[in-house]
N, C-alpha and C positions, 0 to 999 in steps of 0.2 A: 603342859600342855598345850594346844593352838588353841582351845577355849578356855574362858575364865572358872571358876568354880560357881554353880547355879545354887541359890537357894531358894527352895522352895516357900512361896506365902504360904500363911497358916489354911486358908481360904480361896476358894476362886468361883463360889456362887456369884450367880448374875440374878439381871432383873432389866427390863425396859418399860420406860414411859413414854406415854402419847397422849398427847390433847389433840381431838379431836371431833368432827361432826358429821356421820359418815353415815349411810345405810348399814341395819344390820347386819349385812351378811360379810360384808365388808369387816368389819372390827370384831366378828367372831371370828372370821377366819385368822385376822391379825393377834387374837389370842393366843385361838390352837397352833397355830402355827409356832410361836414363840413357849408354848408350854411344850408343847411336843420336842422344842430342841433342847430344851429340859430348866426353861427360865424358871427360876424361883418364884418372881415377883414379877407380875405384867399390871403395871400402877396404868390405870387409862382416867384421863381428867376428860367428863364428857362437857363438851362447851353449852351444851343442854341439855335437858334433863330427855330423857327415851327410854319410858318404863319400858315396853317390851323389851331391847335391848338390856335393860340393866335386871332383867327378870333372866334372863337366859343367862348372861353372866355372872350372875351368885350360884350359879351352878357349876362355876369352875373355881377351885378351892386357893386356886396361884392369882387367880385374878383381883386387883384392888383396885374398884370403882368411887369416882369421885365426881358427882355432877357440879359443876362450877357455875354454878347462882349464886342470888346477892348475899347472900348469909356467906357462903363458902368467901366471897374475896372481902367481905366486911371481918369476918371475927377470924379466920384463920390467914388469910394473905394478909391483911389490915390497911387494902389500898381498893380503889373504886378498880370494877371492870375495866382491864386495860380495853383501849380501842380496836389496837391493832391485835392477830393475832398469831405475830412474831412473838410480840412482850408477854399474851398471856402462857404462850409456851413457856418464853422463859420464866416465868415467875413458875408455873407447875412445876417445870424441871428443877429448880432449887429449891423448893419444899419436898419435893421429893428425895433430892440427892441429900436432903436434911434430916429426915425421917425412916429412910431406906436401913435395913437391917444387910444385906446382901455385897459384898467383896465389890462387886463391879455393877457400873448403872450405866444404860444408854438410852438415849432419845431417840426414837425413829417417827415418823412419822408412818400415819394408818394404811398408807399406800406403800411400805419400804419392808420388805421383806428377807431376812439376813439368808446368805445360803453358804454352808459351811462345808469342806473335805472333811473335817475331823470333829468329835465332840466339842461346844462351844467352851465347855469347862475346863478340858485341857488346854483350848487354846489359849486361855487366860489366864492359865497355872502354869504356864509356861513365859508367860512373860515377864523378863528381870524385872527384878524388886522396886529398879532406878524408873521404868518405866509408870508414866501416869496416867495416860491414856493410850491407848489401841483403835487406828483408826481405820474402817472399813470402808475400803474404794467401793464407789457405786457401778453399776449397771443399768442404762434406761431401757425399759421395757419398748421394741419396736413391733412392726408388726410384719409379714412377708403379701407381698402384692397374689391376689389368687386365693389368696387362704383366710376365710372368714372366720372372723371369732368367734369360739362359741362356751369358750369356759375364761373368767376373767384372769387367769395365769398363763392363757396360752402365748406366744410370742416367744422372740430370740432376743437378745441384749446387745445395747450396743455399749461398746468399751471407751470411756472418753480416751481420747486422741492423748501419748506422749506431746510432752512440752514441745519438744524440739522438732516436732511436724510442724508446729503453727496452726493457721486456722484451716491449711490443704483445699484451696477451694478448688483445684483440680480434681480432689476427691467427693466433694458436697455439688458443685456448680453452681447455680443461682440459690439454693439452699444456705449456703455456705454462712450470709451476712445472719439467719435466724440461730446461727448454733455457737456453744462455745464449748471447744474443745470436742465440737462433733456430735454433740449431744444437745437436749431440748432443754433441760435444766439446770443442776448443778454438775460439775465434773468433780468437786471437792466429796470426800466421804464425810460420814458422821463416827462418833468415838464412844466405845466405851470409857467408862472414866471411873478410876481407884476409887473408892469412898474413904468417908474417915477423916479429908485431907482438907487443909485451905483452900480450894479451889472453887470457881465457880461454874459449873458446868454452862455449854453456852446449846445452839443448836446444831454445832458440827463439830467446835471443838471448845476445850474448857481453858478460863484464864487462871491468872493468882489472884484473887481480891487485894483492894491497893495497899494493907496491912501487910502483904508477905511478896508486895513485886517485885524485891531484890530472889527471893527463891526459883531459881530455874524449875520450869517446868518442862519435863521431857514426856514426849509422846513420838508414834512410828506407826507405819502403816504394818498392820499385818497382812500375813502371806496364804494363807490358808483359806480367805472366807471374803466374799463381797455383797455389797447390799442389793438386793434386785429392786430399782424403783420402776413400779407399776404409775407414772406420771399419765392419768388419765384411762381409770381402770378399764372404759370400753373408748371406741371413738365417739360417742354421741357424749359423754362424760368430761373428754380432753377439749370437744371443741365447744359445750356448751359454757366451759370454764372460760375458753378464748374469747367467747363472742360474749358473755356476760362483761369480761374487760375490756375487751374496745367500745362498748355500749355506755358504761360508766366511766371513762378516758380513765381506766386502771396503767395507762402507761405513764401517766405523771405521777404514781405514790413508787416509782422505783428511782433513787439518783441518778440525777444525770453523769453520762461519762463513768459510771458506775461498774460493777461487774455482771450485773442483768441486764445490758446493754440490748444482747439479744434477744430475753424477754419484749425489751419493749419496743422492736422491731416486730417481734412477732404481731402485739396488740396492733400496733398502729398498721401493720400491712391489712389485717381485717378490718380494722375501720375504714381504710382506702378500698375496700374489696366491696363495703358495701354492707353486711351484716346479715348475707342470707344464710340459709342453711348451705345451699348449693356452695357458696364460698367458703362456708367453712369444711365441706368436706372437699374441698380442691385441696384448702391449707392441709385438712390430716392427712390425703394420700401421698402431697408433697415431703410434710416432714415425718410424718410417723409409720410408713409404709419402705418397703427395703424393696426393688424389683429385684424379681424373680428370675431376671437373667447375670443378675451379681452378686446373688446371696454367697454360693463358691466362692468367688474370688474374696469376698470380703471376710469372708468366714479363714480363706486363709492369711488373709494380714491382719487379722485377731482383731477389726472393728467390728465385728460382728462375733459374738459368741453364742452357745445353747448352757441352758443350766433348765433345770426341770426341780417346782415345786408341788407338794400335795396337800393343800391346806382341807381339802376334803377328807383325805384321811385323817387328818389331825383333828378334825371337829369328830369324825365318825368313831374316833377313841375316846371322846370325851362323853358318849354315849349321853346329849344333850334333849329334853324333855320335845324341844320344838324344831322341827325340821327345818335343814338353811341351802339353798337351792345357792350355789355359785355358778351359774348360767348368766353368760354376756345378758341376754333377754331378761332376765328375772331385776338383773342390778338396774339395767338403763328403766323398767318400771319403777324400782324401787325409788331411785331418782328423784319422781315427781313429788314424791312428800316430802322433800328438802328443797328444791328447786322446780317451783313451783311451774316458771317457762319451759321447764321443760316439757310437761304434758303435752302443751301442743305442736313443740319437735317432733314428739315421739313416734305417731306414725308415718309425718314425710319421710324421716330418718331412716326408718326401715325399707322405705317406697327406694330410697336412694341405695342404700346397702345391698338391696335386689337385683337393681339393677344393675351392679355395679360397677359405676362411674371412675374410669381410673385418668386421673388429671396425667397430664404429658409433662404437668410443671408449672411454674409460675414464672412469667417474661420478670428477666431481670429491671 
């Protein structure tokens, strides 16, 4: 036959692991979404105690919560709390990988929501036994000019450009230098990793430990799913992160000449503009908003795609005792508890949005 015989794995159950410090409604939406997709485990490592959130999550049987306090780092991990969030993520992923009972484990951030054309169990069950990890490629959420956000999950999605397109300056104009393969964040995917193996899971893809480095590690991209990346759940959320990074000199945290050069340029541009809310709005409108008169053309090129998820439906299915508000306005208000500087920005930002000031772009 044209295709080789297929030996089905004994199990295809799966789970996700996430390290987070986010407003309650986002974390609950994340958990409910993955439970709705069929996850057997949703492991949430809370970067700090969030009693109200923990109470809600305790109502969801599939959710396993670990508060990453001093005792956790000392007694369970055996190391001091790492300074960088990336290293804390890696420690938590590895801890989850060693202790999980599911057949596949994925690491996703709280702003990353899987969209699959088929049942996720079936998707993983169909993977050849020789495949150690399956990569889900990203789509990055953007907004359409003139369509003000109402819900956290509104918008359209940018597909990272094919490698042979290059940086396509003729497509993006002055914004091109702030992008990598047409997106503001990362163009490479994240992985479902087969468990019970000599593997060190990573933020994006796994590797072999030094003791097994000669053993081939096989992974490929899945074709029937994509990871929707809501990089900045609202315009204020995205802009606040950029403003804080610019004020703190966050561009120095990236490796010079590395793959995140586009992020460095975003932060530097914000610093040069002066760190005002109007400047942040201008950056957001240039980099996060798709021109209304180009949306059909960009859809035809598959640069822009449309996907729909419904975390509110998934939350409702859980019959939680606490109501959850997934509106844009409620999330922006909730941000003030985690980011005190946002409190002073909230009302002026609402004014900017109501005025609907649309930048024509940033001069090169």
